[in-house]
N, C-alpha and C positions, 0 to 999 in steps of 0.2 A: 698473741705474741707480746711478750713483755717489752718495755721500752728501755730496758737496761741490759747490758751484756751479762750473761750467765756463764761462768767458767765451766768447762766440761768436766773437770775433776771434782771429786767429792770435797766438801769443806772439812777443814781440820779443826772443827769445833766440837770438842769432846768434854763432857763433864762426868764426874764420878757416878752420878745417878743413871748414866746411860741416856738412851733416846728420850725417855719421858722428862728427864731433867733438862735436856737440851730444848725440848719443845716448851717447857715451862719458862725457861730463860728467854726464849724468843717471844713468848706471849707477854712477859713482863716488859721487855724492851719495846715491843709494839705498843703496849698501853702507855708507856712513857712518851713515845714518839707522837702518838695521836693526841695525848693530853697537852704536851708542852710544845710540840711542833719543831723542836730542836733538842737533840740529845748528844751527849758525848760518851764515848766508850771505846773499848778495844776493837780493833779493826775486824777481827774474825767474827765477833759477836754481831757487830753492827752491820757488816756487809751481808751476812746471811739474813738478818732481820729485814734488810732493805728489800730483798727479793719477795718476801712474804707480804710486806706492806704495799709494794707496787702492785702485786697481784690482787690484793684485796681492794685497793682503790680502783684498779682497772675493772674489776667485776662490778663494783658499786656504780661506777660511771656508766658502764655498758648496760647493766640490767636494772638498776634502781632498787628501791627498797621493797618492791612488791614481788621480787623474785625469791623463791624459797631457798634455793641453794646459796644465793648471795647472803641472805639473812643468816643461814646456818653458819657459813664461813665467818661472818662478822661476829656472831655470838661466840664462836669457838676461839677466834684469835684475840678478841677484845674482851677481857674479863670484866671490866667495868661497863655496865650497860649504858651509862650516859655517853660513853665514847662511840657506841653504835649510832646514837642519835647525832653526835657531832660528825661522824663519817658521812651520813646522808644529808645533813642540813648545812654543813660548812664545807667539807672537802669536795663533795660531788658537784655543787654549783661552781666552786672555784676551778675545778679541773675539767668541766664539760667540754670546753673548747681548747684545752691545752694540747700543745704539741710537745713531744719529747717526754722524758721521765717526770714523775711527780715528786721525786725526792732528789736531793743533792748530797753527795758524799765527799767530804773534805778530809784528806789525809794530812796528818801532821807528823813531823819527825819526833822521835822519842827524846825526852830530856835526859841528858847524861850528866852525871852518873845516876844510875837508876835502872829499873828493868827495861829491857829492850823490846817492850811491847809497843806496837804501833797504835797510837791513839788517833781517833778520827771523830768527826762530827757528822751526824746524819740530820738533815733538816728537810722539812716539807717546803716545796716551792710556794712562794706567796705568803710566807709567814710574816708576822708583824715586827720581827726583830731586826736590828741593823745587820748589814752584811758582814760576814767574816773576812772576806777578801777586800783589800783596799781598792778604792776606785782608781782606774787607770788615769794617769795624768797626761795631758796633752803638751808635749814638748816641741811641737812642730814649728812654733813661732819663736823659739829661743834663738839667740844670736848665732850660736854655733851651728844649729841645724839650718838656719836660713842661709848662712854662708856656704855650708856644705851643699845645699840644694842648688845654689847658683853655680858653684864650681862643677857640680855633676852635669848640669845642663850645658855649660860651656864645653866641657870635655867631650860629651857625646855629639855636640854640634860640630866641633873640630874633627872628630873621628868620622862623622858622616861626610864632611867636606873632603877629607883625604880619600875616602873610599870612592866618592864621586869623581874626584880628579884621576884616580887610578883607573877607573873604568873608562873615562874619556880617553886617556892615553893609550890604553889597550885597544880600544875600538879604532883609534886613528892609525895605530901600528898595523892592525889587521886589514885595514881598508886600502 
């Protein structure tokens, strides 16, 4: 079971050379991903490559380098043989105890004017590069948020008191 969602419909990733050209393109992108651990590309190419990369890493983590089918898959998808060693010596130890997917896909809006192709970044988790997403800032101690928090507490305290008083008057009336 892969750790990423797979859409049920077929991918719209077609190249003039047909299926062999598509597979060659995926192999090339996977080689770049395993070499640099972060790549940028068009969404339909990168999203499909992510599925194959996740599956390859999952097999490598599950079976190790002594499993013949896993080694055949690694040799098939990674054209450069030093990347096969990197898969088993770097990525497998990194992801042995990992929960969730091994890759992250960040979609970006297309720059206009220009082609309306969606650009995205695919990266391996635990890579040495700085994060693409800005760190979340904590505004809970800012003056406006502190004042709003106090006002909210007072409001709910008054509301609870009025409900309590209403229930007391209704119980006195019924008794």
